[in-house]
C-alpha positions, -999 to +999 in steps of 0.1 A: -290-355+466-260-354+489-252-319+502-218-304+496-198-276+512-197-241+495-167-237+472-150-214+496-150-241+523-137-267+498-108-244+488-099-237+525-099-275+532-077-281+501-053-254+513-048-272+546-045-308+535-037-305+498-056-318+469-046-353+476-058-351+512-094-340+503-122-362+490-155-348+478-165-373+450-194-395+460-176-427+450-144-418+468-163-409+499-184-440+501-159-461+521-160-434+548-197-434+550-198-466+570-178-486+595-181-522+607-213-515+625-243-534+611-254-520+577-255-483+586-245-456+561-242-419+565-224-398+539-203-368+549-199-337+528-161-343+525-133-364+538-100-349+549-067-368+555-043-347+575-006-357+577+004-337+608-009-323+641-005-288+625-030-298+598-054-313+623-053-281+643-060-260+613-089-282+603-104-280+637-100-242+638-119-240+605-146-264+617-150-245+649-153-211+631-178-225+606-196-249+630-188-279+608-194-314+623-162-334+624-161-372+628-126-386+636-119-419+620-092-446+623-095-480+606-133-480+605-134-513+623-156-501+652-188-519+661-207-491+679-210-466+650-183-444+665-169-434+631-202-428+614-207-392+603-243-392+615-245-353+612-227-351+579-199-326+577-163-338+577-148-372+582-113-367+595-093-398+586-061-402+605-048-429+581-019-409+568-006-401+603+008-437+605+044-434+617+060-453+646+080-423+659+101-442+685+105-475+701+124-467+733+140-500+744+156-484+774+124-472+789+101-498+774+079-473+756+067-465+721+056-432+706+032-435+677+008-416+655-029-425+656-029-441+622-005-469+631-021-504+627-023-523+660-006-554+646+021-534+629+033-520+662+030-554+679+052-569+652+078-542+654+082-543+691+083-581+691+114-579+669+131-562+700+118-588+724+090-565+736+052-569+738+022-547+733-007-568+746-040-551+736-051-572+706-087-567+694-101-591+668-095-564+641-058-560+651-047-564+615-066-533+604-077-513+634-056-482+642-041-472+676-060-439+676-092-458+674-080-482+701-074-453+723-108-438+715-126-470+725-102-483+751-098-515+730-092-548+747-090-582+731-084-618+744-052-610+763-068-582+783-075-609+809-039-610+821-024-579+807-052-553+807-068-530+781-055-500+761-059-476+791-033-496+810-007-488+783-014-452+774+010-430+794+006-397+774-012-381+746-009-352+722-044-341+712-062-313+693-093-298+710-124-288+689-111-252+691-079-262+673-058-258+704-032-285+711-028-301+745-002-326+758-010-349+787+011-373+806+045-384+793+072-411+794+064-416+831+053-446+850+042-424+879+025-391+875-002-375+898+003-340+886-033-327+885-063-344+870-055-374+848-065-359+814-048-388+796-072-413+810-102-390+805-095-390+768-089-428+766-123-443+759-140-409+751-148-422+716-134-391+698-160-368+713-135-346+734-104-342+712-086-357+682-056-377+694-025-370+672+003-388+692+003-416+717+029-427+743+025-464+750+040-486+777+056-519+765+065-550+785+090-578+779+077-605+755+070-639+772+090-665+753+068-695+762+031-700+753+007-729+753-030-731+744-056-755+756-087-763+735-116-779+754-151-787+740-179-792+765-213-810+763-231-780+778-226-742+781-230-744+819-202-770+822-179-747+803-188-717+824-183-736+856-149-748+844-138-712+839-145-705+876-125-736+886-095-724+867-094-692+886-103-706+920-072-728+916-051-696+914-041-702+878-038-670+858-043-676+820-032-650+795-065-656+777-097-675+783-122-675+754-157-689+752-176-700+721-210-716+720-222-741+694-240-716+671-208-694+669-187-724+659-214-735+634-211-702+616-173-703+614-173-739+601-199-731+574-181-699+564-145-712+563-153-749+555-131-760+584-142-780+614-132-773+650-112-803+663-129-830+685-161-810+686-187-837+680-220-826+695-205-803+721-224-771+729-195-749+740-158-746+738-131-729+758-097-717+747-073-713+777-039-699+770-009-696+793+023-678+787+054-670+808+092-668+812+097-702+829+090-732+806+088-756+834+063-735+854+042-730+823+041-767+816+029-774+852+002-747+849-010-762+816-011-797+831-031-785+861-055-766+840-060-796+817-069-818+847-094-792+860-111-789+826-114-827+823-128-829+859-154-804+850-167-824+820-145-814+790-152-838+761-115-836+752-086-814+761-061-807+734-027-791+741-017-768+713+020-764+721+033-756+686+030-721+670+012-735+640-015-753+661-020-721+682-024-699+652-050-722+636-071-723+667-069-686+672-077-681+635-109-700+640-118-680+672-110-646+656-130-655+625-163-655+644-168-617+643-162-616+606-184-646+599-213-631+618-211-599+597-223-619+566-257-619+583-279-590+591-272-587+628-270-565+659-241-571+683-243-563+720-211-562+740-221-571+776-198-575+805-204-590+840-183-602+869-166-634+857-185-655+882-218-643+867-210-655+832-233-687+833-262-665+844-255-640+817-255-666+789-288-680+802-303-645+804-293-636+769-305-669+754-338-665+773-343-629+761-337-640+726-361-669+729-387-647+745-387-626+714-383-654+688-347-643+680-316-663+674-286-652+694-250-662+688-227-658+719-190-658+722-163-637+739-137-632+765-149-655+793-120-648+815-130-612+821-168-617+818-171-599+784-197-617+762-205-607+727-242-614+719-250-613+682-287-611+674-293-626+639-322-615+617-325-649+599-356-651+578-375-625+598-389-596+577-371-563+583-399-545+601-406-574+624-369-579+632-365-543+641-395-543+664-384-575+681-348-563+687-361-530+700-377-550+728-351-577+733-320-554+736-332-534+766-342-567+782-307-581+777-291-549+791-314-548+821-305-584+829-268-576+825-269-546+848-289-567+874-260-591+874-236-563+884-225-558+848-226-530+821-239-526+786-205-524+769-172-540+778-150-529+749-169-518+718-181-485+733-215-467+732-211-447+700-242-443+679-261-475+682-261-479+720-265-443+731-302-444+739-296-474+761-269-456+782-294-447+810-299-484+817-263-486+829-255-450+840-274-429+865-289-394+858-263-375+878-234-394+861-249-385+828-251-349+837-215-349+847-204-365+815-224-341+794-209-312+813-174-325+805-183-327+768-196-291+769-163-279+784-142-296+757-166-290+728-189-260+735-203-259+700-209-297+698-190-302+666-167-331+674-182-366+667-217-353+673-246-377+679-225-402+698-226-416+734-253-393+748-290-403+745-311-383+721-330-366+749-297-350+761-288-337+727 
């Protein structure tokens, strides 16, 4: 039977967030017992939905006094188990703190609450001729607070950077309930340690972000997309290197291998164009403010792709064509979720991508596992999805327990790391020592202890079990 808080705690929670901001019923809590990570489910004792920083502060003061575990939650789209309440306690959903407080056109900045949907902000600033580039695959449902927690990226990180490159300031509530403010509407600021960037990517383990100051940039008016299938994975990977060695700078460069395309085609009932028997495909997008320059870049890139063995090179110059190709690319993650799978989020120097693909495929083959690869080829970030298929559960778990460390060790040997954008969270925490040295782990754990001496905020995440 699921545990519940004593009535006095329930009443104190209700006093803070109101009856409509507290969930204790099993059915109502169920959506908050899981996120987008595999098929993992952990029920909290209650879910709270604060509407203000003041309420977040009051909740954390209560949690600190009573030693209640608190798991902050955004859209629940994470893939590392970061929003799973693995120690029970409270899930603190920031979904009701969803206001765009300001779009400052003069300073090219926005001030938002953590519950704002990524795509909602992007659409609002676009109406003013501005651009917020970080665009994870779940941009239509993920929240900016979660993006900050995991330093989210997306296809356009290649040219424009990830979330950390746009966060200029934060308001956040510490586990003690105290409120801090870091940074500000400043493009330059070296006043003391950079606490803003310390919180970005900390996966909700140090503080609860309640307000975010984001940098915006002018919206490029011109965009073209190249779609190029290749007969082999290696040819596609080599073509990527040629694009960059020619001093071309795409806004996005995406890689899909045959098994990833197969899954999407079966799931959506739509075929990738001109695919034939090709084993890999690249999407190479350019954008800019000079239409003539953009056209020349696209033409040069098309020639290079053809020279490196592209079966075909299609120029998607209309908005409708671009949207359709991007729809197919972004559908891979959702299509894979209909299988029982484990997703690894490896990243290596871009030039090492061909070796990484081979290493992942070999590791899968060595253990009799099917692996679906796709990702952000331009920045070396490859998503490797290990599919259970027809394997019995116990056998699959045993095989992946051997294959995943092998994949990570190979990745690190290539100069890479075990997560590019999904984070460590719950599912990768015991692999962290593969990528991080013991002294670095001690320093990280010490930082956690300073922020959260009682270990109540998003417990059971990031740090290996042997470090507590």
